[in-house]
C-alpha distance (Angstrom), angle and dihedral (degrees) to the residues before:
residue distance angle dihedral
M1 . . .
P2 3.83 . .
A3 3.80 117.2 .
D4 3.79 118.1 -108.5
P5 3.80 116.4 -96.5
V6 3.78 117.2 -94.2
A7 3.80 114.9 -127.0
V8 3.80 116.8 -139.8
V9 3.79 114.2 -165.2
G10 3.79 109.5 -164.3
A11 3.80 125.0 35.8
G12 3.78 99.1 -154.6
T13 3.79 122.8 124.9
M14 3.80 97.1 -65.1
G15 3.80 97.2 32.9
A16 3.79 91.0 52.3
A17 3.80 91.9 48.3
M18 3.81 92.0 49.5
A19 3.80 91.6 49.1
A20 3.80 90.9 51.4
T21 3.80 93.2 47.6
L22 3.80 91.8 50.0
R23 3.80 90.1 50.3
R24 3.81 91.8 51.0
A25 3.80 87.5 53.1
G26 3.80 89.3 56.1
R27 3.79 99.0 -103.9
D28 3.79 120.7 137.6
V29 3.82 110.5 -122.9
V30 3.79 128.9 -157.7
L31 3.79 110.6 -160.5
Y32 3.79 130.9 -159.0
N33 3.79 127.1 -179.3
R34 3.77 128.1 169.1
T35 3.81 87.7 -127.6
R36 3.80 101.0 55.0
D37 3.82 94.7 -163.5
R38 3.79 89.3 64.1
A39 3.81 91.4 50.7
E40 3.81 91.0 48.9
R41 3.82 91.4 53.5
V42 3.79 92.2 49.7
A43 3.81 91.1 46.2
A44 3.80 92.1 51.0
E45 3.80 89.9 54.3
S46 3.80 98.5 41.6
G47 3.80 106.0 30.6
A48 3.81 93.8 -117.1
S49 3.80 121.2 142.2
V50 3.81 123.2 -121.8
T51 3.78 131.2 -134.9
G52 3.79 129.5 -166.8
T53 3.81 98.3 -131.1
A54 3.78 138.5 35.4
R55 3.81 86.9 -126.3
A56 3.79 91.9 60.1
A57 3.80 92.2 46.4
A58 3.80 92.8 52.1
G59 3.80 93.4 43.0
G60 3.79 94.5 70.9
A61 3.80 99.3 40.9
Q62 3.76 138.7 79.3
V63 3.83 91.3 -163.1
V64 3.81 120.6 42.9
I65 3.82 120.0 -170.4
V66 3.80 116.9 -159.1
S67 3.81 119.4 -162.7
L68 3.80 113.4 169.9
A69 3.78 137.5 150.3
D70 3.79 104.3 -112.0
D71 3.80 149.2 -13.4
A72 3.80 94.7 -82.3
A73 3.81 92.0 54.1
V74 3.80 91.2 47.3
R75 3.80 94.1 50.9
S76 3.79 90.9 46.4
V77 3.79 95.2 52.3
Y78 3.81 94.4 47.1
R79 3.80 97.1 49.7
G80 3.80 135.1 65.0
P81 3.81 135.8 43.4
D82 3.81 92.1 -64.5
G83 3.79 94.5 37.6
L84 3.77 128.1 118.5
M85 3.81 95.3 -102.2
A86 3.79 92.3 55.5
G87 3.80 90.2 62.0
L88 3.80 101.2 41.9
R89 3.79 117.0 126.3
P90 3.82 120.4 -139.6
G91 3.79 108.4 -90.0
A92 3.81 94.5 21.1
I93 3.81 120.2 143.7
V94 3.80 120.3 -139.4
L95 3.80 113.4 -157.1
E96 3.80 104.7 -158.7
T97 3.82 102.7 -160.6
S98 3.82 97.8 165.1
T99 3.80 119.0 114.3
I100 3.79 100.4 -112.6
A101 3.80 140.3 142.7
P102 3.81 116.2 -74.9
G103 3.80 87.7 -126.1
T104 3.80 90.7 61.9
V105 3.80 89.9 56.1
R106 3.80 91.7 49.0
E107 3.81 88.9 49.4
L108 3.80 95.1 51.8
A109 3.81 101.1 37.3
P110 3.86 96.2 75.5
A111 3.81 91.2 47.4
V112 3.81 90.3 52.5
A113 3.83 89.5 47.5
E114 3.80 89.7 55.0
R115 3.81 86.8 63.7
G116 3.80 90.4 55.1
A117 3.80 91.6 -106.4
V118 3.82 134.0 110.7
L119 3.80 128.8 -122.9
L120 3.80 115.9 -150.1
D121 3.77 116.4 -173.4
A122 3.79 98.9 -138.8
P123 3.81 111.1 166.4
V124 3.77 117.1 172.4
S125 3.76 140.5 -134.8
G126 3.78 115.7 -145.8
S127 3.77 146.7 69.8
V128 3.80 131.3 -93.4
A129 3.80 87.9 -95.3
L130 3.81 89.6 58.1
V131 3.82 91.0 48.7
E132 3.79 89.1 52.9
R133 3.83 90.5 51.7
G134 3.81 93.2 44.2
E135 3.81 91.4 -117.2
L136 3.81 104.3 124.5
T137 3.79 121.3 135.4
F138 3.81 113.4 -129.4
M139 3.81 120.5 -152.8
V140 3.78 104.9 -161.7
G141 3.77 134.8 -168.0
G142 3.78 116.2 -167.4
A143 3.78 145.3 61.7
P144 3.83 117.1 -31.5
E145 3.82 91.5 -131.7
A146 3.81 91.0 57.2
I147 3.79 90.0 49.2
E148 3.80 89.7 53.2
R149 3.80 90.9 52.0
A150 3.81 88.8 53.2
R151 3.80 92.1 45.1
P152 3.84 97.0 102.3
V153 3.82 89.1 61.1
L154 3.81 96.4 37.2
D155 3.80 90.9 52.5
I156 3.80 92.7 53.6
L157 3.79 91.8 54.9
G158 3.79 103.7 30.8
R159 3.75 143.6 45.1
R160 3.82 96.8 -156.3
T161 3.79 133.8 27.1
F162 3.80 120.3 -167.0
Q163 3.80 119.7 -161.7
L164 3.80 104.5 -151.2
G165 3.80 106.2 174.4
G166 3.76 138.2 -82.0
P167 3.82 130.2 -14.1
G168 3.80 111.3 -44.9
S169 3.80 96.1 25.2
G170 3.81 93.1 99.4
A171 3.80 91.0 49.8
T172 3.81 89.5 48.1
M173 3.80 91.8 52.1
K174 3.80 91.3 49.2
L175 3.81 90.5 55.8
V176 3.80 90.1 47.8
V177 3.82 90.7 51.7
N178 3.80 92.8 45.2
S179 3.78 92.6 49.8
A180 3.82 87.5 61.8
L181 3.81 94.2 38.5
H182 3.80 94.4 53.8
G183 3.80 89.7 45.2
L184 3.80 88.4 54.1
N185 3.79 90.4 48.5
Q186 3.80 91.1 54.9
A187 3.80 93.1 44.4
L188 3.80 90.4 49.9
A189 3.81 92.5 48.9
E190 3.80 92.3 48.5
A191 3.81 93.6 47.0
L192 3.81 93.6 48.5
V193 3.80 93.0 49.3
L194 3.81 89.9 46.7
A195 3.81 89.6 53.9
E196 3.81 91.8 49.3
K197 3.80 94.8 47.4
A198 3.79 89.2 49.2
G199 3.81 89.5 57.2
L200 3.80 102.5 -98.6
D201 3.79 122.3 136.1
R202 3.81 112.0 -103.9
S203 3.80 96.4 -133.1
A204 3.80 93.1 43.8
A205 3.79 91.0 51.8
Y206 3.79 91.9 48.6
E207 3.80 90.3 49.0
V208 3.79 88.4 59.0
F209 3.81 91.9 46.3
A210 3.80 90.5 53.3
A211 3.81 93.1 47.9
S212 3.80 96.4 44.1
A213 3.80 136.0 69.9
L214 3.81 86.1 -76.4
G215 3.81 92.4 66.0
A216 3.80 98.2 110.0
P217 3.82 117.9 156.7
F218 3.81 89.2 -99.4
V219 3.81 91.2 56.2
Q220 3.80 89.9 49.3
Y221 3.81 98.7 49.8
K222 3.81 94.9 41.3
R223 3.79 92.6 53.8
A224 3.82 98.2 102.3
A225 3.80 91.2 46.6
Y226 3.80 92.6 52.6
E227 3.79 96.4 42.2
H228 3.83 95.2 44.3
P229 3.81 107.4 27.4
E230 3.80 92.2 161.4
S231 3.81 90.7 69.3
A232 3.82 101.3 30.4
P233 3.83 114.0 126.7
A234 3.79 115.4 -135.3
A235 3.79 98.6 -102.8
F236 3.82 91.1 161.8
T237 3.78 118.2 3.7
L238 3.77 128.8 -137.1
E239 3.81 88.4 -121.2
L240 3.80 88.1 61.7
V241 3.80 90.1 45.9
A242 3.81 88.5 55.4
K243 3.80 89.7 49.8
D244 3.81 91.9 50.3
L245 3.79 92.8 48.7
A246 3.81 90.7 51.2
L247 3.81 89.1 53.4
V248 3.81 90.5 48.7
A249 3.81 89.9 50.2
G250 3.80 90.4 51.3
L251 3.81 91.5 50.7
A252 3.81 91.9 46.7
E253 3.79 91.3 51.6
E254 3.79 91.4 47.1
V255 3.80 94.3 53.3
G256 3.82 98.3 32.7
A257 3.81 98.0 -114.1
V258 3.81 118.6 159.4
M259 3.82 110.4 -136.0
E260 3.78 111.5 172.8
Q261 3.81 95.0 169.1
L262 3.79 90.8 53.3
A263 3.81 91.1 62.7
A264 3.82 91.1 53.8
N265 3.79 92.3 45.6
R266 3.80 91.7 51.9
R267 3.78 92.4 49.3
V268 3.82 94.5 51.2
V269 3.82 94.4 43.5
A270 3.82 90.8 48.8
A271 3.80 89.9 51.9
A272 3.81 91.0 50.7
V273 3.80 91.3 49.9
D274 3.82 90.7 47.8
A275 3.82 88.0 51.7
G276 3.81 90.0 60.8
L277 3.81 100.3 -96.3
G278 3.80 97.9 111.4
A279 3.80 94.2 111.1
A280 3.81 92.9 44.9
D281 3.79 125.1 97.0
M282 3.79 117.2 -84.6
S283 3.81 88.4 -108.3
A284 3.83 86.9 69.2
L285 3.79 86.0 82.6
A286 3.81 83.7 87.8
T287 3.82 90.4 54.1
H288 3.80 89.1 53.2
L289 3.81 91.9 49.3
R290 3.82 92.4 48.5
E291 3.79 89.0 56.9
S292 3.82 95.6 43.4
R293 3.77 125.4 95.0
C-alpha cells in the first residue's frame, strides 16, 4: 500500500530541498507556500503537487513538515480557518523545523494536541547539500513514540536524530547550536579579512583554514561563498542571522546565561544589515568587514 503523501509547508531554501529529497526517495509531496508562485516553481522542479492553503496540505498527510522564516510566519500558518491546524488528521505528526523560540513551540503544541495530532519541534543542522544527501541532523523535542512514527520521513532527510526532551527542547538546542555557528561565521570572516589585509592570498589562506584545526564542516561547505562572494547564492541571509541572534539573546536573558561574544556578533551583523547586505549570504560578513575602517 503506498505511503501517505508528506506535506511540506514552506518552499524556501530548506523546504524546497526537503521536498525534492522526499520526491527522489519516492514519496508523494504536497507543497504549500504563502507565495504560490514560489511553490509552483519548486513543484515544477521536484514533481511535488501544490495546494492553495496550509489546511489543504495538512489534510492529506500523516506527516507535515513546516519550514518557515520566523515565529510570526509560523503562528500565522498554523492559525485561522485555512491554517495548518484546521486540516490536521487525528494521529498526524507535525515536524516543526523552523528556527523559532522555544516558547512558540510550547504555545502551539497544546493546540495541535487538541486536534488529535502531535507537534515535534524538529529543527535541523545542515546545508542544502546535506539535505540533498539525506544527511541532516535533527534536534527533536517531543515523545519518543511520536519520533518513531515520524522515523520513515526523518530517515529520508537525516542521518542522525537526537531526542532532547519535551516540547521546546529541540528549538532550544537549535538556538544553542546557532549561537556557536554564527560566532564561527564571524570569526571566519574576521580571520580571512585579516589574512587578506596582511597580504596573503584569499584562496591560499582559506586552503589552510580548511586543512587546519579550523576545518569544521561549516568551513568546508562555505568555502566557495567566502572565496567568491560575487557569485555566492544567498543560502542563509544576514537578515536571518540577525533574527537567530535575537532569539539566542532572548533565550540567554530568560535563563540567565552570560554571552559576551553574542553581543559583539549582534552588533557586527546589525551593521552589515544596515549597510545593505541583509539579503546577502551570511558569508557577506567578510565583504562588510573588508569595507569597514
